[in-house]
C-alpha positions in Angstrom: 21.0 -9.4 -30.1 17.3 -9.9 -29.2 15.7 -7.1 -27.2 13.6 -8.5 -24.4 12.4 -7.2 -21.1 13.7 -8.6 -17.9 10.3 -10.3 -17.3 10.4 -11.9 -20.8 13.9 -13.2 -20.2 12.8 -14.7 -16.9 9.9 -16.4 -18.5 12.3 -17.7 -21.2 14.6 -19.2 -18.6 11.6 -20.7 -16.7 10.4 -22.4 -19.9 13.9 -23.7 -20.6 14.2 -25.2 -17.1 10.8 -26.9 -17.5 11.4 -28.0 -21.1 8.6 -25.9 -22.5 10.5 -23.9 -25.1 9.1 -23.8 -28.6 11.6 -24.1 -31.6 11.5 -20.3 -32.1 12.0 -19.7 -28.3 14.9 -22.2 -28.3 16.6 -20.2 -31.0 16.2 -16.9 -29.1 17.4 -18.6 -25.9 20.6 -20.0 -27.4 21.4 -16.6 -29.1 20.9 -14.8 -25.7 23.0 -17.4 -24.0 25.8 -16.8 -26.4 25.6 -13.0 -26.6 24.3 -11.8 -23.2 26.7 -12.6 -20.3 24.1 -11.4 -17.7 21.5 -13.7 -19.2 23.9 -16.6 -19.1 24.7 -15.9 -15.4 21.0 -15.6 -14.7 20.4 -19.1 -16.3 23.0 -20.6 -14.0 21.5 -18.8 -11.0 18.0 -20.0 -11.8 19.2 -23.6 -12.2 20.8 -23.5 -8.7 17.7 -21.8 -7.3 15.4 -24.5 -8.8 17.4 -27.2 -7.2 17.2 -25.5 -3.8 13.4 -24.8 -4.1 12.7 -28.3 -5.1 14.6 -29.6 -2.1 12.8 -27.2 0.3 9.4 -27.9 -1.3 9.7 -31.6 -0.7 10.5 -30.9 3.0 7.5 -28.6 3.4 5.1 -31.0 1.7 6.3 -33.8 3.8 5.6 -31.8 7.0 2.2 -30.6 5.7 1.0 -34.1 4.9 2.4 -35.6 8.1 0.3 -33.0 9.9 -2.7 -33.8 7.8 -2.4 -37.5 8.7 -2.4 -36.7 12.4 -5.5 -34.5 12.3 -7.8 -36.4 10.0 -9.8 -39.1 11.8 -12.9 -40.7 10.2 -14.7 -43.4 12.1 -16.6 -46.2 10.4 -18.6 -49.1 12.0 -18.7 -51.3 8.9 -15.0 -51.4 8.0 -11.6 -51.8 9.6 -10.2 -49.3 7.1 -8.6 -46.3 8.8 -10.3 -42.9 8.7 -7.6 -41.5 6.4 -7.9 -44.4 4.0 -11.7 -43.9 3.9 -11.3 -40.2 3.0 -8.7 -41.1 0.3 -11.0 -43.7 -1.2 -13.8 -41.2 -1.5 -11.5 -38.6 -3.1 -10.0 -41.1 -5.5 -13.5 -42.0 -6.7 -14.3 -38.4 -7.3 -11.0 -37.8 -9.2 -11.8 -40.8 -11.5 -15.2 -39.3 -12.1 -13.5 -36.1 -13.2 -11.6 -38.2 -15.8 -8.1 -38.3 -14.3 -5.8 -40.9 -13.0 -4.4 -40.1 -9.6 -0.9 -39.2 -11.0 -2.5 -36.9 -13.7 -4.6 -35.2 -11.0 -1.6 -34.6 -8.7 0.3 -33.1 -11.7 -2.3 -30.4 -12.1 -1.2 -29.1 -8.7 2.5 -29.1 -9.5 3.8 -25.6 -8.7 6.2 -23.7 -11.1 9.3 -23.3 -8.9 10.6 -20.0 -10.3 7.1 -18.5 -10.0 7.3 -19.1 -6.3 10.4 -16.8 -6.2 8.7 -14.2 -8.5 5.6 -14.1 -6.2 7.8 -13.3 -3.1 9.7 -10.7 -5.0 6.7 -8.9 -6.5 4.8 -9.0 -3.3 7.6 -7.2 -1.4 8.4 -4.7 -4.2 5.0 -3.8 -5.6 3.7 -0.2 -5.6 0.2 -1.5 -5.9 -1.5 -2.7 -2.7 -3.8 -5.6 -3.4 -6.4 -6.5 -0.7 -7.7 -9.5 -2.4 -7.1 -12.3 -3.4 -4.7 -13.7 -0.8 -1.8 -15.7 -2.2 -2.6 -19.5 -2.4 -6.4 -18.9 -1.8 -8.6 -21.8 -2.7 -11.4 -20.5 -5.0 -14.5 -22.4 -4.1 -17.2 -20.2 -5.9 -16.0 -20.4 -9.5 -14.7 -16.9 -9.5 -11.7 -14.8 -8.3 -12.1 -11.3 -7.0 -9.4 -8.6 -7.2 -9.7 -5.6 -4.9 -7.1 -2.9 -4.8 -6.6 -0.6 -1.8 -6.9 2.5 -4.0 -8.4 3.1 -7.4 -5.9 2.4 -10.1 -3.8 5.4 -11.3 -2.9 3.7 -14.6 -4.4 0.9 -16.5 -3.1 -2.6 -15.8 -3.3 -5.9 -17.5 -4.3 -9.1 -15.5 -3.2 -12.5 -16.8 -4.3 -15.8 -15.4 -2.2 -18.9 -16.3 -2.3 -22.6 -15.4 0.8 -24.5 -14.4 1.6 -25.3 -18.1 2.1 -21.5 -18.9 -1.2 -21.4 -20.8 -2.9 -18.0 -20.6 -6.6 -18.6 -19.7 -7.6 -15.0 -19.0 -6.1 -11.8 -20.3 -7.9 -8.5 -19.5 -7.0 -4.8 -19.4 -8.4 -3.0 -16.3 -8.8 0.8 -16.9 -7.5 3.5 -14.5 -10.0 4.5 -11.9 -11.2 1.0 -11.2 -10.7 -0.5 -7.7 -12.0 -4.0 -8.1 -12.8 -6.6 -10.7 -14.2 -10.2 -10.7 -13.3 -13.0 -13.2 -15.5 -16.0 -13.6 -13.6 -19.3 -13.6 -15.2 -21.5 -16.3 -15.4 -25.1 -15.4 -14.0 -26.0 -18.9 -10.8 -24.0 -18.3 -10.4 -24.0 -14.5 -10.5 -27.6 -13.5 -8.9 -28.7 -10.3 -5.3 -27.5 -10.0 -3.0 -24.6 -9.3 -3.1 -21.3 -11.2 -1.2 -18.1 -11.3 -2.3 -14.5 -11.7 -0.1 -11.6 -12.9 -0.7 -7.9 -12.8 1.3 -6.0 -15.4 1.7 -2.3 -15.6 3.5 -0.6 -18.5 4.9 -4.0 -19.6 6.4 -4.6 -16.1 5.2 -7.4 -13.8 4.3 -5.6 -10.6 2.3 -8.2 -8.6 1.9 -12.0 -8.9 0.2 -14.7 -6.9 -1.1 -18.3 -6.9 -4.6 -19.7 -6.3 -6.1 -23.2 -6.3 -9.3 -24.8 -7.5 -10.4 -27.9 -5.5 -7.3 -27.8 -3.3 -9.1 -30.0 -0.7 -9.0 -33.0 -3.1 -5.3 -32.7 -3.8 -4.5 -32.3 -0.1 -6.5 -35.5 0.7 -4.5 -37.5 -1.8 -1.0 -36.8 -0.5 
């Protein structure tokens, strides 16, 4: 039987549910499914959880965008186009300049459902107190700044991923440090949603999400 940490098993299940398993990972997954009853039960649980999260997410997004439509009002004297349509037209033009279709651009902001659950769990149970960044912050200055309440007692690893599970930043922060800033290069951090993970002794202890150019995405929906 393969020996994996709980976090590695969770990531394997997440990749299975989003059809991102490599051939080697698929072999490991099938072997665990056959040999590890707890793993098999976890797969069933995560499938049910994914269905529930997707349903709730659609409701929340609908409420958010209904609220946005009520609050955005842009006046124009040269056109009968509504204020919201004017804003959308401007945003669509900018999205095309970035080299994306509207559907491709919206996909960049697709959240990973099981990561949403992991964020809530690690935020509640973490022994580390993180003052910054806040979860779901919109990074507008091409950087993300991590500030801990106290200096680290042990070294930690910080991973930053996109919503395709690609690791874009992987850095070890030594004990004694209290803050660190990462520059978000324009080549790697285009508009979209991203995730940061703080790992201590191979355990995921804190996790969060952040956005780049969230205002464009919000204006399209």
